[in-house]
Backbone atoms as SQL, in Angstrom:
CREATE TABLE atoms (id INTEGER PRIMARY KEY, chain TEXT, resi INTEGER, resn TEXT, atom TEXT, x REAL, y REAL, z REAL);
INSERT INTO atoms VALUES
  (1, 'A', 1, 'UNK', 'N', 12.618, -10.633, -4.826),
  (2, 'A', 1, 'UNK', 'CA', 11.626, -10.667, -3.773),
  (3, 'A', 1, 'UNK', 'C', 10.321, -10.086, -4.330),
  (4, 'A', 2, 'UNK', 'N', 9.207, -10.740, -4.075),
  (5, 'A', 2, 'UNK', 'CA', 7.915, -10.312, -4.567),
  (6, 'A', 2, 'UNK', 'C', 7.280, -9.368, -3.568),
  (7, 'A', 3, 'UNK', 'N', 6.868, -8.214, -4.040),
  (8, 'A', 3, 'UNK', 'CA', 6.234, -7.209, -3.181),
  (9, 'A', 3, 'UNK', 'C', 4.826, -7.655, -2.838),
  (10, 'A', 4, 'UNK', 'N', 4.461, -7.644, -1.578),
  (11, 'A', 4, 'UNK', 'CA', 3.150, -8.109, -1.132),
  (12, 'A', 4, 'UNK', 'C', 2.015, -7.328, -1.769),
  (13, 'A', 5, 'UNK', 'N', 2.232, -6.050, -2.126),
  (14, 'A', 5, 'UNK', 'CA', 1.150, -5.259, -2.698),
  (15, 'A', 5, 'UNK', 'C', 0.775, -5.718, -4.096),
  (16, 'A', 6, 'UNK', 'N', 1.658, -6.443, -4.782),
  (17, 'A', 6, 'UNK', 'CA', 1.340, -6.903, -6.121),
  (18, 'A', 6, 'UNK', 'C', 1.281, -8.423, -6.203),
  (19, 'A', 7, 'UNK', 'N', 1.438, -9.108, -5.100),
  (20, 'A', 7, 'UNK', 'CA', 1.351, -10.564, -5.120),
  (21, 'A', 7, 'UNK', 'C', -0.106, -10.981, -5.071),
  (22, 'A', 8, 'UNK', 'N', -0.356, -12.209, -5.489),
  (23, 'A', 8, 'UNK', 'CA', -1.730, -12.698, -5.387),
  (24, 'A', 8, 'UNK', 'C', -1.890, -13.379, -4.034),
  (25, 'A', 9, 'UNK', 'N', -3.014, -13.118, -3.402),
  (26, 'A', 9, 'UNK', 'CA', -3.333, -13.766, -2.135),
  (27, 'A', 9, 'UNK', 'C', -4.837, -13.958, -2.111),
  (28, 'A', 10, 'UNK', 'N', -5.302, -14.966, -1.422),
  (29, 'A', 10, 'UNK', 'CA', -6.754, -15.181, -1.368),
  (30, 'A', 10, 'UNK', 'C', -7.463, -13.977, -0.774),
  (31, 'A', 11, 'UNK', 'N', -8.621, -13.627, -1.353),
  (32, 'A', 11, 'UNK', 'CA', -9.393, -12.499, -0.856),
  (33, 'A', 11, 'UNK', 'C', -9.777, -12.747, 0.599),
  (34, 'A', 12, 'UNK', 'N', -9.661, -11.718, 1.408),
  (35, 'A', 12, 'UNK', 'CA', -9.980, -11.843, 2.828),
  (36, 'A', 12, 'UNK', 'C', -8.775, -12.181, 3.683),
  (37, 'A', 13, 'UNK', 'N', -7.689, -12.635, 3.068),
  (38, 'A', 13, 'UNK', 'CA', -6.474, -12.920, 3.816),
  (39, 'A', 13, 'UNK', 'C', -5.798, -11.602, 4.156),
  (40, 'A', 14, 'UNK', 'N', -5.269, -11.460, 5.361),
  (41, 'A', 14, 'UNK', 'CA', -4.604, -10.202, 5.725),
  (42, 'A', 14, 'UNK', 'C', -3.322, -10.000, 4.928),
  (43, 'A', 15, 'UNK', 'N', -3.012, -8.747, 4.675),
  (44, 'A', 15, 'UNK', 'CA', -1.748, -8.425, 4.019),
  (45, 'A', 15, 'UNK', 'C', -0.629, -8.606, 5.028),
  (46, 'A', 16, 'UNK', 'N', 0.402, -9.306, 4.620),
  (47, 'A', 16, 'UNK', 'CA', 1.518, -9.573, 5.514),
  (48, 'A', 16, 'UNK', 'C', 2.498, -8.419, 5.573),
  (49, 'A', 17, 'UNK', 'N', 2.366, -7.451, 4.660),
  (50, 'A', 17, 'UNK', 'CA', 3.343, -6.368, 4.588),
  (51, 'A', 17, 'UNK', 'C', 2.956, -5.130, 5.375),
  (52, 'A', 18, 'UNK', 'N', 1.777, -5.082, 5.992),
  (53, 'A', 18, 'UNK', 'CA', 1.322, -3.848, 6.623),
  (54, 'A', 18, 'UNK', 'C', 2.135, -3.447, 7.841),
  (55, 'A', 19, 'UNK', 'N', 2.941, -4.326, 8.368),
  (56, 'A', 19, 'UNK', 'CA', 3.753, -3.990, 9.537),
  (57, 'A', 19, 'UNK', 'C', 5.156, -3.521, 9.154),
  (58, 'A', 20, 'UNK', 'N', 5.418, -3.417, 7.851),
  (59, 'A', 20, 'UNK', 'CA', 6.704, -2.917, 7.381),
  (60, 'A', 20, 'UNK', 'C', 6.690, -1.396, 7.396),
  (61, 'A', 21, 'UNK', 'N', 7.853, -0.806, 7.599),
  (62, 'A', 21, 'UNK', 'CA', 7.935, 0.659, 7.654),
  (63, 'A', 21, 'UNK', 'C', 7.649, 1.313, 6.315),
  (64, 'A', 22, 'UNK', 'N', 7.689, 0.550, 5.220),
  (65, 'A', 22, 'UNK', 'CA', 7.420, 1.137, 3.904),
  (66, 'A', 22, 'UNK', 'C', 5.963, 0.976, 3.482),
  (67, 'A', 23, 'UNK', 'N', 5.069, 0.599, 4.416),
  (68, 'A', 23, 'UNK', 'CA', 3.639, 0.479, 4.118),
  (69, 'A', 23, 'UNK', 'C', 2.855, 1.263, 5.159),
  (70, 'A', 24, 'UNK', 'N', 1.987, 2.164, 4.687),
  (71, 'A', 24, 'UNK', 'CA', 1.115, 2.901, 5.582),
  (72, 'A', 24, 'UNK', 'C', -0.064, 1.995, 5.945),
  (73, 'A', 25, 'UNK', 'N', -0.143, 1.600, 7.210),
  (74, 'A', 25, 'UNK', 'CA', -1.121, 0.603, 7.650),
  (75, 'A', 25, 'UNK', 'C', -2.562, 1.070, 7.449),
  (76, 'A', 26, 'UNK', 'N', -2.860, 2.319, 7.761),
  (77, 'A', 26, 'UNK', 'CA', -4.225, 2.819, 7.601),
  (78, 'A', 26, 'UNK', 'C', -4.649, 2.812, 6.133),
  (79, 'A', 27, 'UNK', 'N', -3.732, 3.190, 5.250),
  (80, 'A', 27, 'UNK', 'CA', -4.026, 3.192, 3.820),
  (81, 'A', 27, 'UNK', 'C', -4.238, 1.770, 3.323),
  (82, 'A', 28, 'UNK', 'N', -3.381, 0.846, 3.752),
  (83, 'A', 28, 'UNK', 'CA', -3.517, -0.550, 3.354),
  (84, 'A', 28, 'UNK', 'C', -4.820, -1.146, 3.883),
  (85, 'A', 29, 'UNK', 'N', -5.177, -0.821, 5.120),
  (86, 'A', 29, 'UNK', 'CA', -6.430, -1.321, 5.697),
  (87, 'A', 29, 'UNK', 'C', -7.654, -0.791, 4.954),
  (88, 'A', 30, 'UNK', 'N', -7.499, 0.355, 4.287),
  (89, 'A', 30, 'UNK', 'CA', -8.597, 0.941, 3.511),
  (90, 'A', 30, 'UNK', 'C', -8.689, 0.339, 2.112),
  (91, 'A', 31, 'UNK', 'N', -7.864, -0.688, 1.820),
  (92, 'A', 31, 'UNK', 'CA', -7.914, -1.356, 0.526),
  (93, 'A', 31, 'UNK', 'C', -7.037, -0.745, -0.539),
  (94, 'A', 32, 'UNK', 'N', -6.171, 0.156, -0.128),
  (95, 'A', 32, 'UNK', 'CA', -5.262, 0.810, -1.066),
  (96, 'A', 32, 'UNK', 'C', -3.882, 0.165, -0.971),
  (97, 'A', 33, 'UNK', 'N', -3.009, 0.496, -1.910),
  (98, 'A', 33, 'UNK', 'CA', -1.651, -0.057, -1.940),
  (99, 'A', 33, 'UNK', 'C', -0.905, 0.271, -0.648),
  (100, 'A', 34, 'UNK', 'N', -0.751, 1.555, -0.351),
  (101, 'A', 34, 'UNK', 'CA', -0.137, 1.972, 0.899),
  (102, 'A', 34, 'UNK', 'C', 1.375, 1.976, 0.946),
  (103, 'A', 35, 'UNK', 'N', 2.042, 1.615, -0.152),
  (104, 'A', 35, 'UNK', 'CA', 3.505, 1.654, -0.165),
  (105, 'A', 35, 'UNK', 'C', 3.940, 3.102, 0.016),
  (106, 'A', 36, 'UNK', 'N', 4.933, 3.321, 0.881),
  (107, 'A', 36, 'UNK', 'CA', 5.428, 4.663, 1.195),
  (108, 'A', 36, 'UNK', 'C', 6.790, 4.865, 0.554),
  (109, 'A', 37, 'UNK', 'N', 6.968, 5.996, -0.122),
  (110, 'A', 37, 'UNK', 'CA', 8.297, 6.400, -0.583),
  (111, 'A', 37, 'UNK', 'C', 8.987, 6.989, 0.633),
  (112, 'A', 38, 'UNK', 'N', 9.904, 6.246, 1.215),
  (113, 'A', 38, 'UNK', 'CA', 10.514, 6.654, 2.483),
  (114, 'A', 38, 'UNK', 'C', 11.287, 7.964, 2.361),
  (115, 'A', 39, 'UNK', 'N', 11.757, 8.300, 1.172),
  (116, 'A', 39, 'UNK', 'CA', 12.504, 9.546, 0.994),
  (117, 'A', 39, 'UNK', 'C', 11.587, 10.761, 1.080),
  (118, 'A', 40, 'UNK', 'N', 10.421, 10.680, 0.427),
  (119, 'A', 40, 'UNK', 'CA', 9.526, 11.843, 0.365),
  (120, 'A', 40, 'UNK', 'C', 8.362, 11.774, 1.346),
  (121, 'A', 41, 'UNK', 'N', 8.043, 10.580, 1.823),
  (122, 'A', 41, 'UNK', 'CA', 6.893, 10.409, 2.705),
  (123, 'A', 41, 'UNK', 'C', 5.581, 10.281, 1.957),
  (124, 'A', 42, 'UNK', 'N', 5.643, 10.307, 0.623),
  (125, 'A', 42, 'UNK', 'CA', 4.428, 10.172, -0.172),
  (126, 'A', 42, 'UNK', 'C', 3.971, 8.710, -0.155),
  (127, 'A', 43, 'UNK', 'N', 2.653, 8.516, -0.329),
  (128, 'A', 43, 'UNK', 'CA', 2.041, 7.197, -0.221),
  (129, 'A', 43, 'UNK', 'C', 1.328, 6.864, -1.526),
  (130, 'A', 44, 'UNK', 'N', 1.382, 5.599, -1.936),
  (131, 'A', 44, 'UNK', 'CA', 0.641, 5.158, -3.101),
  (132, 'A', 44, 'UNK', 'C', -0.800, 4.899, -2.679),
  (133, 'A', 45, 'UNK', 'N', -1.722, 5.655, -3.274),
  (134, 'A', 45, 'UNK', 'CA', -3.136, 5.547, -2.944),
  (135, 'A', 45, 'UNK', 'C', -3.917, 4.741, -3.981),
  (136, 'A', 46, 'UNK', 'N', -3.215, 4.081, -4.905),
  (137, 'A', 46, 'UNK', 'CA', -3.890, 3.227, -5.875),
  (138, 'A', 46, 'UNK', 'C', -4.485, 2.023, -5.150),
  (139, 'A', 47, 'UNK', 'N', -5.444, 1.344, -5.774),
  (140, 'A', 47, 'UNK', 'CA', -6.018, 0.158, -5.136),
  (141, 'A', 47, 'UNK', 'C', -4.950, -0.907, -4.875),
  (142, 'A', 48, 'UNK', 'N', -5.152, -1.696, -3.827),
  (143, 'A', 48, 'UNK', 'CA', -4.233, -2.801, -3.531),
  (144, 'A', 48, 'UNK', 'C', -4.169, -3.722, -4.744),
  (145, 'A', 49, 'UNK', 'N', -3.021, -4.326, -4.956),
  (146, 'A', 49, 'UNK', 'CA', -2.773, -5.266, -6.056),
  (147, 'A', 49, 'UNK', 'C', -2.869, -4.607, -7.424),
  (148, 'A', 50, 'UNK', 'N', -2.633, -3.281, -7.488),
  (149, 'A', 50, 'UNK', 'CA', -2.694, -2.578, -8.773),
  (150, 'A', 50, 'UNK', 'C', -1.581, -3.050, -9.697),
  (151, 'A', 51, 'UNK', 'N', -1.836, -3.000, -11.017),
  (152, 'A', 51, 'UNK', 'CA', -0.783, -3.349, -11.974),
  (153, 'A', 51, 'UNK', 'C', 0.207, -2.195, -12.112),
  (154, 'A', 52, 'UNK', 'N', 1.361, -2.485, -12.621),
  (155, 'A', 52, 'UNK', 'CA', 2.392, -1.479, -12.913),
  (156, 'A', 52, 'UNK', 'C', 2.927, -0.843, -11.639),
  (157, 'A', 53, 'UNK', 'N', 3.623, 0.273, -11.784),
  (158, 'A', 53, 'UNK', 'CA', 4.265, 0.934, -10.661),
  (159, 'A', 53, 'UNK', 'C', 3.319, 1.765, -9.821),
  (160, 'A', 54, 'UNK', 'N', 3.822, 2.162, -8.681),
  (161, 'A', 54, 'UNK', 'CA', 3.042, 2.979, -7.757),
  (162, 'A', 54, 'UNK', 'C', 2.973, 4.427, -8.240),
  (163, 'A', 55, 'UNK', 'N', 1.936, 5.112, -7.824),
  (164, 'A', 55, 'UNK', 'CA', 1.777, 6.546, -8.073),
  (165, 'A', 55, 'UNK', 'C', 1.713, 7.201, -6.689),
  (166, 'A', 56, 'UNK', 'N', 2.797, 7.838, -6.297),
  (167, 'A', 56, 'UNK', 'CA', 2.904, 8.382, -4.945),
  (168, 'A', 56, 'UNK', 'C', 2.265, 9.760, -4.855),
  (169, 'A', 57, 'UNK', 'N', 1.485, 9.961, -3.800),
  (170, 'A', 57, 'UNK', 'CA', 0.805, 11.223, -3.541),
  (171, 'A', 57, 'UNK', 'C', 1.006, 11.598, -2.084),
  (172, 'A', 58, 'UNK', 'N', 0.813, 12.882, -1.803),
  (173, 'A', 58, 'UNK', 'CA', 0.892, 13.316, -0.405),
  (174, 'A', 58, 'UNK', 'C', -0.170, 12.572, 0.391),
  (175, 'A', 59, 'UNK', 'N', 0.166, 12.088, 1.566),
  (176, 'A', 59, 'UNK', 'CA', -0.812, 11.350, 2.358),
  (177, 'A', 59, 'UNK', 'C', -2.002, 12.223, 2.732),
  (178, 'A', 60, 'UNK', 'N', -3.167, 11.615, 2.760),
  (179, 'A', 60, 'UNK', 'CA', -4.383, 12.305, 3.127),
  (180, 'A', 60, 'UNK', 'C', -4.880, 11.733, 4.444),
  (181, 'A', 61, 'UNK', 'N', -5.596, 12.537, 5.195),
  (182, 'A', 61, 'UNK', 'CA', -6.076, 12.074, 6.482),
  (183, 'A', 61, 'UNK', 'C', -7.560, 12.385, 6.609),
  (184, 'A', 62, 'UNK', 'N', -8.421, 11.448, 6.692),
  (185, 'A', 62, 'UNK', 'CA', -8.213, 10.004, 6.548),
  (186, 'A', 62, 'UNK', 'C', -8.339, 9.575, 5.095),
  (187, 'A', 63, 'UNK', 'N', -7.875, 8.374, 4.783),
  (188, 'A', 63, 'UNK', 'CA', -8.005, 7.804, 3.447),
  (189, 'A', 63, 'UNK', 'C', -9.383, 7.177, 3.364),
  (190, 'A', 64, 'UNK', 'N', -10.107, 7.513, 2.315),
  (191, 'A', 64, 'UNK', 'CA', -11.460, 6.952, 2.122),
  (192, 'A', 64, 'UNK', 'C', -11.436, 5.930, 1.032);
């Protein structure tokens, strides 16, 4: 299964994964990856469609 955060999609098209429990919607809406490590609650704050694996960090409020 291809993860929506690393798939190619036309620019301006909405991300289809933001309604999943493993994606932080506010972070994704801010143009970041937003994948959540459900065990720790940490969120990947790298840019959307980043190469390689996620880098999980404590969530920040708000994400800029």
